[in-house]
C-alpha positions, 0 to 999 in steps of 0.5 A, a space after each residue: 473476473 480473472 485477476 492475478 493474486 499476488 503476495 506482498 513481500 513487505 511482511 516477509 523481508 526478513 526472509 531471503 527473496 528466494 525463500 519467499 518466492 519458493 513459499 508463494 509458488 508452492 502455495 499457488 500464488 500467481 505472483 509477488 508484489 515485491 518490496 524494495 527492502 530486505 534483499 528483495 529489490 534494490 532500486 539503486 541497481 535499476 540499471 544493472 541488467 544482470 541483477 534485474 534478470 536474476 530477479 526475474 529468473 527467481 520468479 520464473 523458477 517458482 512459477 510466479 510473475 510480477 505486476 507491481 513493486 512496492 517502496 512504502 518505506 522510502 516513500 514515507 520519508 519523502 514528506 515526513 516531518 520530523 525525521 527521527 529514529 523511526 525513519 532511521 529504523 526503516 531506511 538503508 544507510 544510503 538513504 539515511 546518510 548523515 541523518 540531516 532531515 532534508 538530505 534524508 528526504 532528498 535521497 528518499 526521493 531519488 530512490 523513488 525515482 529509481 524505483 520507477 526506473 526499476 519497475 520499467 526494467 522489470 516490465 512492471 506498470 505500477 509502484 505502490 507506496 506511501 508519500 509521508 506527510 508534513 501535516 500528519 502531526 496536526 491530526 488532533 488539531 490541537 494546538 490549533 493548526 491554521 488553514 495556512 499550515 494545512 495548505 502548506 502541507 499539501 503544497 509541500 507534498 505537491 512540490 516533492 512528489 511532482 518531480 518524482 512523478 515526472 520520472 514515472 511519466 518518463 518511463 511509463 509507470 504509475 504510482 499507487 498511493 496507499 490511503 493510510 494513517 500518517 500519509 498525506 491522504 489517510 481518509 476520504 476527504 484527505 484523498 480528495 484534497 491530495 488528488 487536487 494538490 497533485 493536479 489529478 495527474 495521470 501517474 498518481 493514483 491509489 492503492 485500495 486497502 480496506 483495512 485502513 478504512 474500516 477502523 476509521 468508519 469509512 465505507 471502503 466499498 463506497 470509496 471504490 465507487 467514488 475513486 474508481 478512475 484512480 484505483 490502480 492496485 488492491 491490497 487484501 488485508 483485514 481489520 477486526 474492531 474491538 470497540 464498544 466495551 467502553 475501554 478500547 479506543 480507536 487510536 489504540 493507546 500506543 499498545 502493541 499489536 495483538 494486545 486485547 486492549 487495542 481498539 482494532 488490529 490487522 487480522 487474516 483476510 476473511 476473519 475481520 470486519 471488511 465487507 469482502 463480498 460487497 467489495 469484490 462485487 464493486 471491483 467487478 462493477 468498476 471494471 478493476 482487472 489488476 492484481 489482488 495482492 494479499 498483504 498478510 499481517 496478523 500478529 495472532 496467527 502463524 503467517 505460514 498458515 495464514 498466507 495460504 489460507 488468505 489465498 484460498 479466501 481471495 481466490 474464492 471471492 475473485 471467482 464472482 462474475 460481474 453481472 448487471 446487478 453487481 452495482 446494486 448488490 454492492 451499493 444498495 446500503 451505501 
């Protein structure tokens, strides 16, 4: 099945957009999943036609297209509680303002609305991102969190995101939430709960990234099957577990990336524990025909080596053609 392979620019936002486009074009990527930070995209300029055309021209000069844009960083702020220095480090001065937490959340929500409008101007149908969560802080469930407290967190998510999704509906764009620790949906059951909270509305779906599932021992292939009608986008990112020595923990002990004492790390696609062949067979089985976006992240490898290597790996897997046995092959052990 022919699907475009794109490079997510989120981990490249320290470089000018022109430089990232040049590199991706030279490596042979089909396009970019463009991040709305660095100088890559500014959602507040969604109605500046010259700005939009300039970005499209950069892509065209480098033989690239865009199917998806991302606003993970500002999406994170919409529901998070508390708002603190971590958020100051990932948002613009415009969103941070005077730092009043509710003001930061409201300005982040306005930027997400503008992200939908910018996507429409670019001819893009999907925005990927995070939602944030007011209840992630309860994940350890001690001190005990009551059912009412958890319910309130899902209601807060719905109250804050429904007005954002109204704008997505207005402009004909979808939001693909990345299931990820620290979000309102971070595993299988919280994904079901989040979709229920948002009323299963058509504009809200999922960005499938198996790297965040593997270290939690969630089967990413079964996840594809169960949520197949909500898989709006795919991230190709790998994880390597370093558990089983009696020391390394699944929560990684506040240790920095690539520290050998961590229980897991992101690693270049094809070098970790994600069952990629089964995953691609399942993508074929459910009929996913959208972009395959390489989110390259590996603290132990030079990205200028890793990104083109990952492209070759994904392109090879993407060449698998679906067949009548695709489902059986992917789901036989699940």
